[in-house]
C-alpha positions as CSV (number, residue, x, y, z in Angstrom):
1,M,-0.1,-0.2,0.1
2,N,1.3,3.5,-1.0
3,T,2.6,5.2,2.4
4,F,0.3,8.5,1.5
5,Y,-2.7,6.2,1.0
6,E,-2.1,4.6,4.2
7,K,-1.8,8.0,6.0
8,L,-5.2,9.1,4.2
9,L,-6.7,5.8,5.4
10,K,-5.5,6.3,9.1
11,C,-6.8,10.1,9.1
12,A,-10.2,9.1,7.6
13,E,-10.5,6.3,10.5
14,A,-9.5,9.1,13.0
15,V,-12.2,11.5,11.7
16,S,-15.0,8.7,11.7
17,E,-14.1,7.9,15.3
18,K,-14.5,11.6,16.4
19,I,-17.2,13.1,14.0
20,S,-20.7,11.7,13.1
21,F,-21.7,14.4,10.6
22,R,-21.7,13.4,7.0
23,P,-21.1,16.3,4.5
24,E,-22.2,16.6,1.0
25,I,-20.1,19.9,0.0
26,G,-16.6,20.7,0.9
27,L,-15.5,24.3,1.4
28,V,-12.0,25.4,1.5
29,L,-11.8,28.9,3.1
30,G,-8.5,31.0,1.8
31,S,-6.5,33.6,3.6
32,G,-8.7,36.2,5.2
33,L,-12.0,34.3,4.2
34,G,-12.1,31.8,7.3
35,D,-14.7,33.9,9.1
36,Y,-17.3,32.8,6.8
37,A,-17.5,29.4,8.7
38,E,-18.7,31.4,11.7
39,T,-21.7,32.0,9.7
40,M,-22.6,28.1,9.5
41,Q,-25.0,26.4,11.6
42,I,-22.1,24.3,13.3
43,E,-22.8,21.0,14.5
44,E,-19.3,19.6,15.2
45,T,-15.7,20.8,15.2
46,L,-12.3,19.0,14.7
47,E,-8.9,20.6,15.1
48,Y,-6.3,19.6,12.5
49,A,-4.0,18.8,15.6
50,D,-6.3,16.2,16.8
51,I,-6.0,14.1,13.5
52,E,-2.9,12.1,13.9
53,G,-0.6,12.6,10.9
54,F,-2.6,15.6,9.5
55,P,-0.5,18.5,8.2
56,I,-1.0,21.7,10.3
57,S,-1.7,25.1,9.0
58,T,1.0,27.6,10.1
59,V,0.0,30.7,8.3
60,S,-1.6,33.7,10.1
61,G,-5.3,33.7,9.4
62,H,-5.5,30.0,9.0
63,K,-7.2,28.7,12.2
64,G,-6.7,25.1,11.4
65,R,-9.7,23.1,11.8
66,F,-12.7,21.5,10.1
67,L,-16.1,22.8,10.8
68,F,-19.1,20.3,10.3
69,G,-22.5,21.9,9.8
70,Y,-25.3,23.3,7.6
71,V,-25.7,26.3,5.3
72,K,-29.4,26.6,4.3
73,G,-29.9,22.9,5.3
74,V,-27.0,21.7,3.0
75,P,-24.7,19.6,5.1
76,V,-21.1,21.3,4.5
77,V,-17.5,20.6,5.9
78,A,-15.6,23.8,5.7
79,M,-11.8,23.8,6.1
80,Q,-10.8,27.0,8.3
81,G,-7.2,27.3,7.2
82,R,-5.5,25.2,4.5
83,V,-1.9,24.1,4.1
84,H,0.6,25.1,1.5
85,Y,3.5,23.7,-0.3
86,Y,5.8,26.6,0.8
87,E,5.3,25.5,4.4
88,G,7.5,22.7,3.7
89,Y,4.9,19.8,3.1
90,P,5.4,17.4,0.3
91,M,2.5,18.0,-2.2
92,Q,0.9,14.9,-1.3
93,D,0.4,16.1,2.2
94,V,-0.9,19.6,0.9
95,V,-3.7,17.8,-0.8
96,L,-4.4,15.2,1.9
97,P,-7.1,17.3,3.3
98,I,-9.2,17.6,0.0
99,R,-8.7,13.7,-0.6
100,L,-9.9,13.4,3.2
101,M,-13.3,15.5,2.4
102,G,-13.6,12.8,-0.5
103,K,-13.3,10.0,2.0
104,M,-16.0,11.7,4.4
105,G,-18.4,11.3,1.5
106,V,-18.0,15.0,-0.1
107,K,-19.0,15.0,-3.8
108,K,-18.8,18.7,-4.5
109,V,-15.9,21.1,-3.4
110,I,-15.6,24.9,-3.5
111,L,-12.1,26.2,-3.4
112,T,-11.6,29.7,-2.4
113,N,-8.4,31.8,-2.1
114,A,-6.7,35.3,-1.9
115,A,-4.9,36.0,-5.2
116,G,-2.9,38.7,-6.9
117,G,-4.7,40.4,-9.7
118,V,-2.8,39.9,-13.0
119,N,-5.5,41.0,-15.2
120,Y,-5.6,45.0,-15.5
121,D,-9.3,44.7,-15.7
122,F,-9.3,43.5,-12.0
123,H,-9.1,45.5,-8.9
124,P,-8.6,44.9,-5.2
125,G,-12.1,43.4,-3.9
126,T,-12.9,41.5,-7.3
127,L,-14.2,38.1,-7.1
128,M,-13.3,35.9,-9.8
129,I,-14.8,32.5,-10.7
130,I,-11.9,30.2,-11.7
131,T,-12.5,28.8,-15.2
132,D,-9.2,27.0,-15.6
133,H,-5.8,27.0,-14.0
134,I,-2.0,26.5,-14.8
135,T,0.0,24.5,-12.5
136,S,3.2,24.0,-14.6
137,L,5.3,25.9,-12.0
138,V,4.4,23.6,-9.1
139,P,5.0,19.8,-8.6
140,S,1.9,17.7,-9.4
141,P,0.1,16.1,-6.6
142,L,-0.4,13.0,-8.7
143,I,3.5,12.3,-9.0
144,G,4.7,9.0,-7.6
145,P,2.8,5.6,-7.3
146,N,-0.9,5.9,-8.3
147,E,-3.6,4.6,-5.9
148,E,-6.2,3.1,-8.3
149,S,-8.9,3.2,-5.6
150,L,-8.7,6.9,-5.6
151,G,-8.4,7.5,-9.4
152,T,-6.9,6.5,-12.8
153,R,-3.1,7.0,-13.4
154,F,-3.7,9.4,-16.2
155,P,-6.7,11.4,-15.3
156,D,-8.7,13.8,-17.7
157,M,-8.2,17.5,-16.8
158,S,-10.2,19.2,-19.8
159,E,-12.9,20.5,-17.4
160,V,-11.2,20.9,-13.8
161,Y,-13.9,23.5,-12.8
162,S,-17.2,22.2,-13.4
163,R,-19.2,24.2,-15.9
164,R,-22.5,23.5,-14.0
165,L,-21.0,24.6,-10.8
166,R,-19.8,27.7,-12.4
167,D,-23.2,28.3,-13.9
168,I,-24.6,28.0,-10.2
169,I,-22.0,30.7,-8.9
170,K,-23.1,33.2,-11.5
171,K,-26.6,32.5,-10.8
172,A,-25.7,33.0,-7.0
173,G,-24.1,36.4,-8.0
174,E,-27.1,37.5,-9.8
175,N,-29.5,36.5,-6.9
176,T,-27.5,38.4,-4.4
177,G,-26.3,41.3,-6.4
178,V,-22.6,40.3,-6.3
179,S,-20.6,41.1,-9.2
180,L,-18.2,38.5,-10.4
181,K,-15.4,38.1,-13.0
182,E,-13.9,34.9,-14.5
183,G,-10.5,34.0,-15.1
184,V,-7.5,31.7,-15.0
185,Y,-5.6,30.9,-11.9
186,V,-1.8,30.5,-11.9
187,Q,-0.3,28.7,-9.0
188,F,3.1,29.6,-7.8
189,T,5.1,27.8,-5.1
190,G,5.5,30.9,-3.0
191,P,6.2,32.0,-0.2
192,A,8.0,35.0,-1.8
193,Y,5.5,37.1,-3.8
194,E,6.1,36.8,-7.6
195,T,8.5,39.2,-9.4
196,P,7.3,41.8,-12.2
197,A,9.0,39.5,-14.7
198,E,7.1,36.6,-13.4
199,I,3.8,38.4,-13.4
200,R,4.3,39.5,-17.1
201,M,5.2,35.8,-17.9
202,C,2.0,34.9,-16.0
203,R,-0.3,37.3,-18.2
204,A,1.6,36.2,-21.3
205,I,0.5,32.4,-20.9
206,G,-3.0,33.6,-20.0
207,G,-3.3,34.0,-16.4
208,D,-5.7,36.5,-14.7
209,A,-4.9,35.7,-11.2
210,A,-1.7,34.4,-9.3
211,G,-1.3,32.6,-6.1
212,M,0.0,29.9,-3.8
213,S,-2.6,27.3,-3.5
214,T,-6.0,25.9,-4.9
215,A,-4.8,24.2,-8.3
216,C,-3.1,21.3,-6.7
217,E,-6.3,20.8,-4.6
218,A,-8.3,21.0,-7.5
219,I,-6.2,18.4,-9.5
220,A,-6.4,15.9,-6.5
221,A,-10.0,16.3,-6.1
222,R,-10.8,15.7,-9.8
223,H,-8.4,12.7,-9.7
224,M,-10.9,11.3,-7.1
225,G,-14.1,12.4,-9.1
226,L,-15.2,15.3,-7.2
227,E,-16.8,18.1,-8.8
228,V,-14.9,21.2,-8.3
229,C,-15.5,25.0,-8.4
230,G,-13.2,27.8,-7.4
231,I,-13.6,31.5,-6.4
232,S,-10.4,33.9,-6.0
233,C,-10.8,37.1,-4.0
234,I,-8.4,39.6,-5.7
235,T,-6.7,41.3,-2.8
236,N,-4.1,43.2,-4.5
237,L,-2.7,44.0,-7.9
238,A,0.2,41.8,-8.8
239,A,3.9,42.8,-8.7
240,G,4.9,45.4,-11.1
241,M,1.2,46.6,-11.7
242,S,1.3,49.3,-9.1
243,D,3.9,51.3,-7.0
244,R,2.9,49.6,-3.8
245,P,5.0,46.8,-2.3
246,L,3.1,43.7,-1.6
247,D,2.1,42.8,2.0
248,H,0.2,40.1,3.5
249,K,-1.6,42.5,5.8
250,E,-3.1,44.0,2.5
251,V,-4.5,40.6,1.6
252,Q,-6.3,40.2,4.8
253,E,-7.6,43.9,4.9
254,T,-9.2,43.6,1.4
255,A,-10.8,40.2,2.3
256,D,-12.3,41.9,5.2
257,K,-13.9,44.5,2.9
258,V,-15.4,41.8,0.8
259,A,-16.4,39.7,3.6
260,A,-20.2,40.7,3.3
261,D,-20.3,40.0,-0.5
262,F,-18.4,36.9,-0.2
263,T,-20.6,35.4,2.6
264,R,-23.9,36.0,0.4
265,L,-22.2,34.5,-2.7
266,I,-21.0,31.5,-1.0
267,T,-24.4,30.9,1.1
268,E,-26.6,31.2,-2.1
269,S,-24.1,29.0,-4.1
270,I,-24.3,26.4,-1.6
271,R,-28.0,26.6,-1.3
272,L,-28.3,26.1,-5.0
273,M,-25.8,23.3,-5.2
274,G,-27.8,21.5,-2.6
275,Q,-30.6,21.2,-5.2
276,L,-28.3,19.3,-7.8
277,D,-28.3,15.6,-7.8
């Protein structure tokens, strides 16, 4: 048995021993967006540290726990904080939380993040539906022995971000009056912010937003057959696009400003997704 798969099974067993809740939708809350979980009807809570072998979030603003509960009657598990490749974890550990959600019974995953705007039409506070991604700059989470019980060796990535879920987010935006953009997300390793030259490259290859997470999680989720969608909160213009130096504090401040819109959008999106088969 693959070592990473054995770890996944042990984590799944630990969760099943501690948690009785069975979620249908998984929600990953990015930098500055974790407070959304407090709006849920929370039934059970599980700290990452209480799951043996589970990677722990070390970044400010990532509380490091699963919250289980309901959003408009839909059973949801929310990750209040994620782990990143730049924290020193192997990529298979970085995506372990997503795979664990699949083992919990989750069928649909909503990935959110704070990202730098690469598209000049975007501004701090823009919410962007992820239509596709570019991960050529980070290791694939599927490198290494394949576990056939999770997914095929060569999974199709023609539609990583489900078209029908993207349409639901658009409908949720219309219903709540939240303005949305669409674009391609490019994942870098971090933790240093990208250079102006790297951002020019990002724009040249078709990127609209740049960040340090999400796309690797989406690959792992699709490998398992989960349905995926993603939303980026554009918290700043990327390097070289303004005179201001990049600062993580700005990321959190912008996320706080769009919190009300983000809350309405996610809540309505989950309500609509709960009506799907």
